[in-house]
N, C-alpha and C positions, 0 to 999 in steps of 0.2 A: 645552360649547361649542354655541351655537345659531346656525344658519345664517339669514341675513336676505336680503331682497330690497331692493336699493338701486339708485339711479341716479346715475351720476357727475355728470351735468349739474346735479343738485340738491344735490350734496354741499356743505355749508357751509364745508368746509376745503380744497376743491380748489384754491382760489386760493393756498394756502400750500404746495402740493405741487409735485413735478416735472411733474405733469400739467396745470398751470394754463393752458398755452397750446394745449391740444389743440382741434382743430376738431370740429364735430358728427360728422363721419364717424368720426374716431378715437375720440371718446367713445362712440359706438355700438359700435365694435369692442371697446373696453375693457369696456363693460357686458356684452357677450355672453360675454366670456372670463373675467371675474373672478368670484370668490366673496367674500361678505362674512360674517364670523362675529362673534358676540358672545362675548367672553371675560370670564370672571369674574376678579376680583382674585386675583393670585398664580398665574395659569395660565401655563404655558410655551408660547411660540409656536414656538420652535425651539431645538435643543440644540447646544452647542459640539461640533464634530466631525462633525455630520451634513452631508450634501451638499445644497445648495440646489436647489430645483426651480422657484423663482419669486421674486417680489418681494412684500414686505408693505408696505402703506400704511395708516397710522393715520388713521382717520376721526375717532374720538373716543377719549379716554382717554390714559393715559401708560404707558410701558414702560421698564424698566431693562435695560441690556445689560451683562452681566458675564462675567468670566473666572474660572475656578476652578483652584486649584493641586492638587497631589497629595493634600493633606490636606483638600480640600473647602472651603478658605477662599475667599471671594469678593472680587473687586475690581471695583467698578462702573466701567466705562469711559465710559458715556454714558447720558443720559436722553433719551428721545424722546417727543414729544407729537403733537398733532393736525397732520396735514399732512406728518409726517416719513415717510421710507421706511426699511425695515429689510432687511438681508441683501443689499443691492445690490452692495457691494464684492466679496463672495465670489462672488456670481453672475457678475459681470463677469470676475472672475479665474479662474473655473472651479475653485474650491477649497472645501474644507469650511468651515463656519461657524467663525469664530475665537472666538466668544463665544456665550453663551446669552441669549435674550430672554424676559423674563417681565413680565407686566402688574403694575403696582402699584396699579391701580384698574380697575373694570369698563371695558372698552374695546371699541370696534367697529373691526375691522381687516379690510381687503380684501387678497385674495391674487390676484396676477396671474402666470400661468404664464410660464416662461422664454421660450417661443416667441413669445407675444404681446408681452412686454416688449421683446425684441430686435427684433421687427418694428416696433414704435413708434419705437425708436431709429433704425432704418434709414430709415423713411419720414417721420419728423417731426423735423427737425434741432433745433427749439427745445427739444424734450424731451431730446434728447441733450445739448444745452448745459446745461440745467437740472440734469441728472444730474452732469455734470462740475463744475458750480459747487457742488453739494452735496458731492461728493467732496472738492473743494478746501477747503471750509469745515470738514468733519469732520476732515480731516487737520490743519488748522490748530488746531482745538480739542484734538486729541490731542497735538500738539507743545506747546501751551501748558500742558496738564495735566502733561506730563512735566517741563517746565521748572519749574513751580510746585512739584512734588514735591521737586525738587533744591534750589531756591533760596529757597523760602519756608518759614517755620515753620508749625506746625499752626494756630495762632491766625490767622495771615494767610490760610491756605488756606480755613479755614472762613468767615471774613468774605467772602472773594472768592466762594466758592460761593453764599452767601446773596445776593450782588449779582447773580450770574449768574441765580439763580432769580428775582430781581426783574424782570430784563429779559424772561425767558421766561414766567414764571408769575405775575407780580405783578399785583395788583388794588388800586387805591387805595381807602382807606376813611377814616373820620374820624380814625383814630389814626396812619395812615401807609400802608404798603404791605403788604397781606396776601398771603402766598404760597399760591397755589392748587395745592399739591402736598403730599402726605402721605407722609413717609418715616420709617422707624424710626430710632432713634439708631444702630443697627448699620449701616444703609444709608448714613447720613450719614458714619459713620466709614469705610466702604468707598470713598466718593467722595473723601474728603480724604486717604486713606492713613494712618489712625491707628487707635487702639483706641476701642472704644465708651466706655470710662471717660473717656478724654480729651475726647471730644465732649460727654459729659454735663457734665463740669467746665467746659468752655468755654461751653456754652450757659448755664449758671448764671452765669458771669462776665458774659456779654453781657447777660443779664437784669438783673443787679445794676448794671451800668454804664449802663442805660437805652438800650441799642442795639436790643433786641428785646423783644417780648412773646410769651409762649408759653402756649398753652392746649391741653394734650394734644400732638397732633402739629401743631397749627396754629401757624404762626409769623407774626408781624407785625413788619415792620421799622419802627422808630420814628425812627431817626436815620441817614439815608443818608450824610451827610457824615462822621460819625464811623466808620461802617462802612467807608467808602472809605479813610479814613486808616488804620484798623486793617489793612485788606487790603494796604496799601502800594502803592496805585494812584496814579500820578502822572499828572495831565492833560497 
């Protein structure tokens, strides 16, 4: 892990974060207090069960947040990207981390200590509101994930996951929408709550049906309408 020198006012993803409304004074305060580190792919940021001492904000890169059972099996509960914050719910609740955070690509991540973060919440209401809105959004996603696991089959869940990736990480190209995220088949299985073998089989079916194109871990969505129908999404 390499420490970097960065400035919040020049951060290209600050507009997507809870700190987007900070004035110059608060930005200087944040710059003074925070540290920025460069993480390599597959480095752990924090572990489930440890006590939080501050807040993490992703400047660049992507992170998976996962829970582990007694046998070491992982269940990915969330993916985070540029502008997202990590560990804030446990920090606010004064409780240990409920999951582990690990980078899935090289990432630049800032750390803001607890004292500074709480001071910003107390003195800058817009930031407090942004945090509440983020909490509400993340809880909504968690509820939707739980509902999908109960009411949708694996094929529908995988199709919907690809569409979620389209909104978050999609980039249009000449063939369709290329997903700017690289996950193993095992990680895809953890996200949709199934086995790796099932995901491999479904990806092959999606390819044969002309829904997607796959090149290694790169996935391009070719037919959004049919994927939407497969996911069982009704407008």
